[in-house]
C-alpha positions in Angstrom: -59.1 11.4 7.2 -58.6 11.0 11.0 -55.7 9.0 12.3 -55.5 10.5 15.8 -55.1 7.5 18.1 -55.5 9.6 21.2 -59.2 9.8 20.4 -59.4 6.1 21.5 -56.3 5.3 23.6 -57.7 2.0 24.9 -58.5 0.7 21.4 -55.0 1.8 20.2 -53.4 0.0 23.0 -55.2 -3.2 22.4 -54.5 -2.9 18.7 -50.8 -2.4 19.2 -50.6 -5.2 21.7 -52.3 -7.7 19.4 -50.3 -6.4 16.3 -47.0 -7.0 18.1 -48.2 -10.4 19.3 -49.3 -11.2 15.7 -46.0 -10.1 14.3 -43.9 -12.0 16.7 -46.0 -15.2 16.2 -45.8 -14.8 12.4 -42.1 -14.4 12.4 -41.5 -17.3 14.7 -44.0 -19.8 13.6 -45.5 -18.5 10.3 -49.1 -18.4 11.7 -51.5 -16.1 13.6 -51.9 -16.4 17.3 -54.7 -18.8 18.2 -56.6 -16.1 20.1 -59.0 -14.0 18.1 -58.2 -10.3 17.7 -59.5 -8.4 20.7 -59.3 -4.8 19.5 -61.9 -2.4 18.0 -61.8 -0.5 14.7 -60.4 3.0 14.9 -62.0 5.5 12.5 -59.7 6.5 9.7 -56.8 4.3 10.7 -55.6 1.8 8.2 -54.0 -0.7 10.6 -57.1 -2.3 12.3 -58.7 -3.5 9.1 -55.3 -4.4 7.6 -54.7 -6.7 10.6 -58.1 -8.3 10.2 -57.4 -8.9 6.5 -54.0 -10.5 7.3 -55.7 -12.8 9.9 -58.3 -13.7 7.4 -55.7 -14.5 4.7 -53.8 -16.8 7.1 -57.0 -18.5 8.1 -57.9 -19.1 4.4 -60.9 -16.8 4.6 -62.1 -14.1 2.3 -60.2 -10.8 3.3 -62.0 -8.6 0.8 -64.2 -6.5 3.2 -61.4 -5.5 5.7 -58.9 -5.2 2.9 -61.2 -2.7 1.1 -61.6 -0.6 4.3 -57.8 -0.6 5.0 -56.9 0.3 1.4 -59.5 3.0 1.4 -57.7 4.6 4.4 -54.1 4.1 3.3 -53.5 1.9 0.3 -49.7 1.9 0.2 -49.2 1.2 3.9 -51.8 -1.6 3.8 -50.1 -3.2 0.8 -46.6 -2.8 2.4 -47.9 -4.3 5.7 -49.4 -7.3 4.0 -46.5 -8.0 1.7 -43.9 -7.8 4.5 -46.0 -9.7 7.1 -46.6 -12.6 4.6 -42.9 -12.5 3.6 -41.6 -12.9 7.2 -44.1 -15.7 7.9 -42.8 -17.6 4.9 -46.1 -17.2 2.9 -45.1 -14.5 0.5 -46.6 -16.5 -2.4 -50.0 -15.6 -1.0 -49.8 -11.9 -1.9 -51.8 -10.4 -4.7 -49.7 -9.3 -7.6 -51.0 -5.7 -7.4 -50.0 -5.4 -3.8 -46.3 -5.4 -4.5 -46.5 -2.6 -7.1 -48.6 -0.5 -4.7 -46.4 -1.1 -1.7 -43.1 -0.5 -3.6 -44.1 2.8 -5.3 -41.7 4.5 -7.7 -37.9 4.4 -7.6 -35.9 7.4 -8.5 -32.2 8.1 -9.1 -32.7 11.6 -7.5 -34.6 10.5 -4.3 -33.4 8.1 -1.5 -34.7 4.6 -1.4 -37.3 4.4 1.3 -37.1 1.8 4.1 -40.2 0.1 2.8 -38.7 -0.2 -0.7 -35.5 -1.6 0.6 -37.3 -4.1 2.8 -39.4 -5.3 -0.2 -36.2 -5.4 -2.3 -34.5 -7.5 0.3 -37.5 -9.9 0.7 -37.8 -10.3 -3.0 -34.1 -10.9 -3.5 -34.2 -13.7 -0.9 -37.1 -15.4 -2.7 -39.9 -14.5 -0.4 -42.2 -13.8 -3.3 -40.9 -16.5 -5.7 -39.4 -15.7 -9.1 -42.1 -13.1 -9.8 -41.0 -11.0 -6.9 -37.4 -11.0 -8.0 -38.4 -10.1 -11.6 -40.6 -7.3 -10.3 -37.6 -5.7 -8.5 -35.3 -6.3 -11.6 -37.8 -4.5 -13.8 -38.0 -1.6 -11.5 -34.3 -1.2 -11.5 -34.0 -1.8 -15.3 -36.5 1.0 -16.0 -34.2 3.5 -14.5 -31.2 2.7 -16.7 -28.8 3.1 -13.8 -25.7 2.1 -15.8 -26.2 5.2 -18.0 -26.0 7.6 -15.1 -23.0 6.3 -13.2 -19.2 6.1 -13.4 -18.0 2.6 -14.5 -15.0 2.9 -12.2 -17.2 3.1 -9.1 -18.8 -0.3 -10.0 -15.4 -1.9 -10.6 -14.0 -0.5 -7.3 -17.1 -1.9 -5.5 -16.6 -5.3 -7.0 -12.8 -5.5 -6.5 -11.7 -3.0 -3.9 -8.0 -2.7 -2.8 -6.4 -3.2 -6.2 -2.6 -3.4 -6.4 -0.9 -0.2 -7.5 1.3 -2.2 -9.8 1.3 -5.8 -11.2 4.7 -7.4 -11.7 4.5 -10.2 -14.3 6.9 -13.2 -14.0 9.2 -11.8 -16.7 9.9 -8.7 -14.8 10.3 -10.2 -11.3 13.9 -9.2 -11.3 13.2 -5.7 -12.6 10.1 -4.6 -10.6 10.7 -0.9 -11.5 10.2 -1.8 -15.1 6.7 -3.0 -14.3 5.8 0.6 -13.5 6.6 1.8 -17.0 3.2 2.7 -18.6 3.8 0.8 -21.8 4.5 -2.4 -19.8 2.2 -1.8 -16.9 -1.1 -1.2 -18.8 -1.4 -4.6 -20.4 -0.5 -6.4 -17.2 -2.8 -4.3 -15.0 -5.6 -4.8 -17.5 -5.2 -8.6 -17.5 -5.0 -8.7 -13.7 -8.1 -6.6 -13.2 -10.1 -8.6 -15.7 -9.1 -11.9 -13.9 -10.2 -10.4 -10.6 -13.5 -9.2 -12.0 -14.2 -12.7 -13.4 -13.4 -14.2 -10.1 -15.7 -11.9 -8.2 -18.6 -12.3 -10.7 -18.2 -16.1 -10.4 -18.4 -15.8 -6.7 -21.6 -13.8 -6.9 -23.3 -16.0 -9.4 -22.2 -19.3 -7.8 -25.2 -21.3 -6.7 -23.0 -23.3 -4.4 -22.0 -20.1 -2.6 -25.7 -19.4 -1.9 -26.0 -22.9 -0.4 -23.0 -22.6 1.9 -23.5 -18.9 2.7 -27.2 -18.4 3.3 -28.4 -14.9 3.8 -29.9 -13.8 7.1 -33.4 -15.1 7.3 -36.4 -12.9 7.1 -38.2 -14.6 10.0 -37.5 -14.5 13.7 -36.7 -18.2 14.0 -35.2 -17.7 17.5 -38.4 -16.3 18.8 -36.5 -13.4 20.4 -38.5 -10.4 21.7 -39.6 -8.0 19.0 -37.6 -5.1 20.6 -34.3 -6.9 19.7 -35.0 -7.4 16.0 -32.3 -6.0 13.7 -33.2 -2.6 12.2 -32.1 -3.6 8.7 -34.6 -6.4 8.5 -38.2 -6.2 7.0 -39.3 -7.0 10.6 -38.1 -3.5 11.7 -40.2 -1.9 9.0 -43.2 -3.8 10.1 -42.7 -2.7 13.7 -42.5 0.9 12.5 -45.7 0.4 10.5 -47.6 -0.8 13.6 -46.2 2.1 15.7 -43.7 0.1 17.7 -40.4 1.2 16.1 -38.2 4.2 16.9 -37.4 7.0 14.5 -36.3 5.7 11.0 -32.7 5.7 10.3 -31.1 7.5 7.4 -32.0 6.5 3.9 -29.5 5.9 1.1 -29.6 6.6 -2.6 -30.3 3.9 -5.1 -26.7 3.9 -6.4 -25.3 3.7 -2.8 -27.4 0.6 -2.2 -26.4 -1.1 -5.4 -22.7 -0.4 -4.9 -22.8 -1.6 -1.3 -24.5 -4.8 -2.5 -21.7 -5.5 -4.8 -18.9 -5.3 -2.2 -17.2 -8.4 -1.0 -19.1 -9.9 2.0 -22.5 -8.5 0.9 -25.7 -10.6 0.9 -25.2 -12.9 -2.2 -28.9 -12.5 -3.1 -28.7 -8.7 -3.2 -25.3 -8.9 -4.9 -26.9 -11.0 -7.7 -29.5 -8.3 -8.4 -26.9 -5.5 -8.2 -24.7 -7.5 -10.7 -27.6 -7.7 -13.1 -27.9 -3.9 -12.9 -24.1 -3.5 -13.4 -24.0 -6.0 -16.3 -24.0 -3.4 -19.2 -21.2 -1.5 -17.5 -19.2 -4.6 -16.9 -19.5 -5.8 -20.5 -18.0 -2.5 -21.6 -15.3 -2.6 -19.0 -14.4 -6.2 -20.0 -14.1 -5.2 -23.6 -11.8 -2.3 -22.7 -9.6 -4.4 -20.4 -9.3 -7.2 -23.0 -8.2 -4.6 -25.6 -5.6 -3.2 -23.3 -4.3 -6.6 -22.4 -3.6 -7.2 -26.1 -1.4 -4.1 -26.5 1.9 -5.1 -28.0 5.1 -4.3 -26.0 7.2 -1.5 -27.6 10.3 -2.4 -29.7 12.4 0.2 -27.9 12.1 1.4 -24.3 13.8 3.8 -22.0 14.2 2.3 -18.5 15.7 3.6 -15.3 18.8 1.6 -14.2 20.9 2.6 -11.2 19.3 6.1 -11.6 20.3 6.4 -15.3 18.0 6.2 -18.3 19.1 3.6 -20.7 17.5 3.0 -24.1 16.9 -0.6 -24.7 16.6 -2.2 -28.2 15.9 -5.8 -29.2 19.6 -6.3 -30.0 20.8 -4.8 -26.7 21.2 -1.5 -24.9 21.9 1.6 -27.1 25.6 2.4 -26.9 25.2 6.2 -26.7 22.9 6.0 -23.7 25.1 3.5 -22.0 28.2 5.6 -22.7 26.4 8.7 -21.3 25.5 6.7 -18.2 29.1 5.5 -17.8 30.4 9.1 -18.0 27.9 10.2 -15.4 29.0 7.3 -13.1 32.7 8.3 -13.5 31.9 12.0 -12.9 29.9 11.2 -9.8 32.1 8.4 -8.6 35.4 10.2 -8.2 35.3 12.7 -5.4 37.3 15.8 -6.2 40.1 16.3 -3.7 42.5 19.2 -3.3 46.3 18.8 -3.6 48.0 17.2 -0.5 49.4 20.5 0.7 49.7 19.3 4.3 51.7 16.3 3.3 54.0 18.4 1.1 54.5 20.9 4.0 55.4 18.0 6.3 57.9 16.6 3.8 59.6 19.9 3.4 59.7 20.5 7.1 61.0 17.0 7.7 63.8 17.4 5.2 64.7 20.7 6.7 64.8 19.1 10.1 67.1 16.3 8.9 69.5 18.9 7.4 69.4 20.9 10.6 70.2 17.8 12.6 73.6 17.7 11.1 74.5 20.9 12.9 72.2 20.4 15.9 71.0 17.6 18.2 69.6 14.2 17.2 66.1 15.1 18.5 65.8 17.4 15.4 66.5 14.3 13.2 63.9 12.3 15.0 61.3 15.1 14.5 62.1 15.2 10.8 61.7 11.5 10.4 58.4 11.7 12.2 57.1 14.5 9.9 58.2 12.6 6.7 56.5 9.5 8.0 53.3 11.3 8.8 53.3 12.8 5.3 53.9 9.4 3.8 50.9 8.0 5.7 48.7 10.8 4.5 49.7 10.2 0.9 49.0 6.5 1.3 45.6 7.2 2.7 44.8 9.5 -0.2 45.9 6.9 -2.7 43.6 4.3 -1.0 40.7 6.7 -1.3 41.4 7.2 -5.0 41.6 3.4 -5.6 38.3 3.0 -3.7 36.7 5.5 -6.0 38.0 3.7 -9.0 36.8 0.4 -7.7 33.4 1.8 -7.0 33.2 3.3 -10.5 34.3 0.0 -12.1 31.7 -1.9 -10.1 28.9 0.5 -11.0 29.8 0.4 -14.7 29.9 -3.4 -14.7 26.6 -3.6 -12.8 25.0 -1.2 -15.2 26.1 -3.2 -18.2 24.9 -6.4 -16.6 21.5 -4.9 -15.6 21.1 -3.4 -19.1 21.7 -6.8 -20.7 19.3 -8.5 -18.2 16.6 -5.8 -18.9 16.8 -6.6 -22.6 16.3 -10.3 -21.9 13.4 -9.4 -19.6 11.8 -7.5 -22.4 12.1 -10.5 -24.6 10.5 -12.6 -22.0 7.7 -10.0 -21.5 7.0 -10.1 -25.2 6.8 -13.9 -25.1 4.2 -13.6 -22.3 2.1 -11.2 -24.3 0.4 -13.9 -26.3 -0.5 -16.0 -23.3 -1.7 -13.0 -21.4 -4.0 -11.9 -24.3 -5.3 -15.4 -24.7 -6.1 -15.6 -20.9 -7.7 -12.2 -21.0 -9.9 -13.2 -23.9 -11.1 -16.3 -21.9 -11.7 -14.2 -18.8 -13.7 -11.6 -20.8 -15.8 -14.4 -22.4 -16.4 -16.1 -19.1 -17.3 -12.8 -17.4 -19.9 -12.1 -20.1 -21.3 -15.5 -19.7 -21.6 -15.1 -16.0 -23.4 -11.8 -16.0 -25.7 -13.1 -18.8 -26.9 -15.9 -16.5 -28.6 -13.2 -14.3 -29.5 -13.2 -10.6 -31.5 -16.4 -10.9 -28.2 -18.3 -10.9 -27.7 -17.3 -7.3 
């Protein structure tokens, strides 16, 4: 089948000129240009009869003859052209049911999503083809069982990126280091993650959000030149189909598109469809998080306090671990110091100078007094350092005991929070399940 446009360059130029005018008019006003097509058919090329069929559809006439010719030359491109052209003109309901299936082709987990498939996906998600178009895309995605071939953590990270490394519950606000202990961190982190998932799913499925954050329109309501249309819109695919677009950009995998559609800030219509695909994964994740949030806190726990590991029990800190920590504080707190040999030498020399002053001059007595005074000052300084060490050790031991008692009370408060946390997690899991069961029609 010949598609060589160089065989009839004048006809090709007229065709492209009219096709671009038709596309711009459709996107801006939803109707064909008032002037009749002024191009000739090109043997073997699907676009001329496809344009004739589109004009006939818009005029309410029978498009069967040109449609048959176009489909005979390239059935998929013809169907894609008609589906997208009618979508951007706001008349997507006029497509034939079979066109959508022909234009869309087959999705695969192993192959990239084509630009045509993504543009139809986008148009259907935004309601261009009514409920039937959205259901068509959902069935295509459901048939692949995407959730069975992906890592659940990827979907959770897409929905709620930037999770905190640790969650400090109110009971541990004075002991944030305790919130990092796995036995205490796991239930709190699970409850927090479940609450954030519920909030994000509510955001996606909220009809009010769709009203206040409308997606970018499919049409060209500003009537801007065709060359300025965004490349990620169905209009760009149409321009490429009629031979006016540049080289196609990179295509992404099905999983990449779905994960991107779930991220905060994504088109809410696309996010609703992606959430439908992720629903089986999220139900399992919600069950696991709810189970983790119900984990009972341990009766005994070893916590780091002032760099020492203290065993805590319901009735208080374990005496043996507390005693071992106090011993370590004493050992580390007192700095070992040598005997004050310098002071002792000064004292001996000073006494000798005083004795010698009896037989010599008074200057020798003054030197002896000075040496004894200097030795006394050194001994006083040494004593102050020893007292400072003792004060530091006493303060550390007192603080350790106070922290240990406080940590025990914090564990009691954490245990009291456990019931409320588990109850809230159960509510969050139930609401999340209800939200994802509502499906994309809610948005």
